[in-house]
N, C-alpha and C positions, 0 to 999 in steps of 0.2 A: 414624869416633868411632862412639858409641852409640846409637840411638832414643833411643829415649825421650830479716809484717810482725810476724812476731809480738810482740805487745807480750810485759813482763813477767807472766805469770800468777803470780794468790798462790797461797801451798799452798793453801789453801780451797777452791781453783776443782778445784786436779792429785788432795784428799781426793775429792773429786764424784766425776771424773774416775772415779779406778782404784774407785772403789762400781759407780758405772752401768757402767765398760767389765767388767768382771770381776776376780777376785781374784787374785793371782801366790799357786802351791799354799803349803800350809803356813805365810802370813798375809796379813793383809789388807793391801790396800794405803794407807796413810797417808799421801803426796804428803810426804815427806820428803825431801829433797835431800841427799848425800852428802857428806858430811862434807870439808869442806876440807883439813883437815889430819889422817888419822888416829894413833891412838897408834899406837908400833913394835908389832910384835906377828910370832909365826915365822910367819905366813900373814896373809893382805888378809882387812881389816876383811870382818863383815859386809856385804851387798849392802844399799842401800836399798831401804824395797818400790819408788817408784818416783822421779825425777826429774821438776824444774822446767824442763819445754821453754823457752827463752828465745833471744831475738835481741840481740846489742847489735854498736855500729857502730862501728867505732877508725876513724877520718878514712877511710883507701880503703881502709876492709878491714870487712868483716864475717862476722860468729860467728854459727850456731846452735849450738844443745845439746838435743837433745830429750833425751823420754821415757829412753833407753836410756842414756840416757851420753854415746853418745857427741859429739864436738862437729866443727863445717864450717867452713874459714874461706875466705873466697872475693875473689881480688884480682881486677880491672881491669884487662882492659889498655888502650890508650892509647885517647879515642872510644868505647870496650865492644866494641871489639873482637876479643879475644879474653882471655881469663884463667886463675887462676893457683887449685888448687884444694889447701886442705890440710886433710888424713882424718887425726882420733884418737880410735881407742874409747875407748870406756875401762874401767878395770879395769889392770891391775900387768903385766900383758905387753901392756896396747894399744901398740903402735909405727903411727908416723906413714908417711903416706898424701901422696903430693904425685904429681896430675895439673896438666893442665894444653890450656890447644886453641886454634885460631885462626880467629875465625871465619869461619862457611861455610867450614868448610875441607872437604876428605875424612877416611875413616879412617888413610887415608892419610899424613898428612901429623906428619910427628912434630919436634919445635920443639927448639931445645935454649936450654935457661936460664942466661942469664947473669947475676950480681950480681955487682957491682961487676967486676974483671977475672980470676973465674970463671967455669969451663963447665962445667954440667953436662947432658952424652948426659941424653937420654930413651928409652924403648924401647916398640914398642907391646903393651900387655899388656891382655884383654879390651878390647879393643874405644880402649884410649886412650890419646894417650901417659901414660908412669904415668915417672919419676923411678925408677933404680933401686934400692933399698934399702937396697947399703949405701952412699946415697950420699944418705941422704932429711935424714939427722940434720945428712952439714957443708954440707947445703944449709938448713938452718932455722938453721941458726947464723951463715951466709953471709946470710939475711934481715935476721936483727934486728940484724944491726952493720950489713948496707948502708947506700949514700949508691942508688944505681939499681939496676934488676934487666931483664930487657928477654928477648924470645920470637920466636928467626929461627927461618928458614928459610929455603931456597936463596929465594926470593920478598923474602927482606925481612928489617927486625926489627920490632916493637913493645915499648915502653914498658910497661911493669908496676907503679904504684906502691910501695915497700916504706915508703910513712908509712900507719901505725897496725897495720903487722904484727904487733910487738911488742908491744902493748897489749894487740891480739886472742890472741895466742899463751897467754900471762903470763894473760888471763881461763881458756883455757884450762885449765893448770896447774889455778889456783883451784880451780874446777869440775869437777876432775879428782881433786883431794888429792894434788897432783903435786908443791907446791911442796917444793926444798928437798930431792927426792928422786932418783936416779938415771935416773930415768924423766919428770923435767920436761922441758918445748921451750925452756923464756926461764930459769927461777930454777930452775939444778941447785943437788942438794946430795952431800950423800953418807949418808944415807938410803934405805935399800935398797928395792926394790922393793914389800917389801911391807908398807907402808904404804899405799901405793895401797887403796886405797875398792875394793869388785870391784862389778863394772859391777850396775846395779839391775834385779832384777827385775819381767820385764815381764809384762802383765796380763793373765792366757790369757778368749779368749773362744774358747765353743762357739757353734758355727753347732746352730739347730737342724735338726731332722731335715729332708731334699728332700720335697718333695708335687710329685704327679704336676700337670702343666699344663695337664690337658684342656680344651678351649672356653676357654682364655684367649688372646686373637692382640690385638695389636699394633688400632689406628685404632677398637675398641670404640665404641661412644656410652659416654659418662658417665651415671653412672646420675643418674636425679635428684633425690638427693639434695644428690648434689656436687655436680650443676651449679647446687646454688640457693646454694650458700655463697661468702657475701662475697668471701671472696681466688679465689676461683674467677671470681670473675665478671670478679676486675680484670685477673684474663690471659686473660682470653676476649677483653674491651675493650682490649689491650694486644695483642694478640696478631690484632686482624679482619683487619687488610689481608694475610692470609695465611691465605684458608681451609684447605689444604691442611697447614700448617703445623698447622692449628690442631683440623686434624683425627686428629693423629699419636699420639693417644693411646696409654698404655702401661697392661698390664694382669697383672697374677701373683697369682696364688694364693701368697697364705704359709705357711694350713694352710690346716685340716676350714672355717675359719666365719672364713678376715682373706683379705679381697681388696683388693694395691698399686695405688691409680688414679696413673699419673703423667700429668698435666696439663701440655699445651704451656703456657709463661707468660712466655720471653719469644724474639730472636731477633735477631740481630746479624749480624755479616760472620762470624763465623768462634768463637761460642758461642753456643747454646742452652739456657731455663732450663724446667727442668720444678718443678711443687707436685707433691705428692705426699700423697695419701688414702690413708688405712687406712678401707675395709667392712666387716661384715659377709656373708656371703654372698652374700646377695640384694643389695648393696647398699648397705642401713641404715644408720647409724646412726656416716657420716662424723667423722673426726678425722684432724685437720693433721699429715702428719709433719714432728718436729723434730731435724734431725740434728745429733747433738752434735760441736763438734770442740777445738779447744783454745782454741780464742776462741769468739762468741759461735756461738751456736745454730742451726743454715743450715734453714731449707725452703724455698730451689727450687737443688738444685744444681745447677752447670752440666755441658753435654753429660754426661749421668748415660746410665751403665748399668748391669743386674740381669742381675745369671747366677744363674736359679733350682737351679742344680743346685749352688756351691758359695757359694751362700744370701747374694752378696757386690752388695753398690749400690756401683760407683762411681763420681767423679765426679773430671773437669781443666776445671780453670780456669782458660784458657789468659791470659795476659797482654796478646799479638801474636801475630798471626795462624802465627805458623814452631811458636810452643809453647815458647820456649825458658822462658821465665819464666810465673808461675801460683801455682797449685796443685792438688794433687792426694790426693784420699780418697777411702778406702775404709768405708765399713760392712757392719757380718756381722748377717745377720737372727737372734738370737735368740730362746728362751724368754721375757727381756723384752724385746723388742723393738730395734731397731737401733742398736750400739753401734760404737766409733769405733772401730776395725783398726788403721788405719797412718795417715799424715796427710807428704806433704815440700809444701815451700815454697820458692822460688828469689823476691825477694823482686826483681830488680836483671836485666834480659834485658841476656844479651853473646853469647846464643849455645850456655848451658850444657846440655845433654837432662837429661831429666825422671830418666832416671835415679844421676844426680851429685847430684841438688837432695840440702840440708840434711833428713835426715829426721825430725820433729816429735814420731811419735806413732806407737810402734810396739808391737807385743801376739805373743802367741800365739796362736798358733789352737786347738785339741785337738777330735776325735772329724771 
């Protein structure tokens, strides 16, 4: 198996994010959501500038749809010991994918999905147990009408709740404009796939040119102006139990007159947080970095790492030590500062690796 909540956000927030993150080529990001049911035309409806990220829970199933229009539904196995994942890409050509997994099993374990009396064999694909494409639609139909489902291996069987799956899939149909079309997951009709809106255009992010890191190194003493900041003093008070952690400062040059300082701010069993501050090249004029997300701005990213070559600052906030739930963020340093490039989140902890988490924000990087 491979390694590796968002509240409903108003259209106005996404319009702001679109403006901050960069504009799709040829149009301005407006935050408009794809229409629920486009008019019948010989070609797909135009792509929305961006879609509104949203997560909803339907009894035992949770669905997340990102700004790219893709939607991911998750159902948990009994006692959170396994999972079933239904992924539906946006657009008229999107085809559903069903993945599954058993808690703490290695990548060689491929469960069989049983819905009532129907058995659906999976196979290992891209490092995950995946249902065959020619059986996926039949499995979705069975789930929508089924009374029970389970994942079974040679070691036994694990129940997966079907309570809420129909409502979850119907919501995906509504979000993606599939209602009453031949592409719908639940409410199918005779309308052609051309009625389904195209996938939303992604915001464009252009990294600033990379700069040499001569003289920059971890563990460098913070400038006096940074140490004097109120929030930095708070961080010092929260970490005085660990002098080693306090001294693990970060220092990166962002451009000729901008330096990024990482201030150790808190430390737990599996999460460490840093406060980021920008100064000029002399360490003066400090200002705290506020990192955009699809929710509230973030000032202390968790387990952060900055790559000067790609201009990318990443963070991985673990919901628990094994890292099977939490949030992943990526920001890119641009001519306008740090902008959100990618975000994924997994609220529920039942053994899903981060590469399979629902993507809430995506972008297209140029340059």
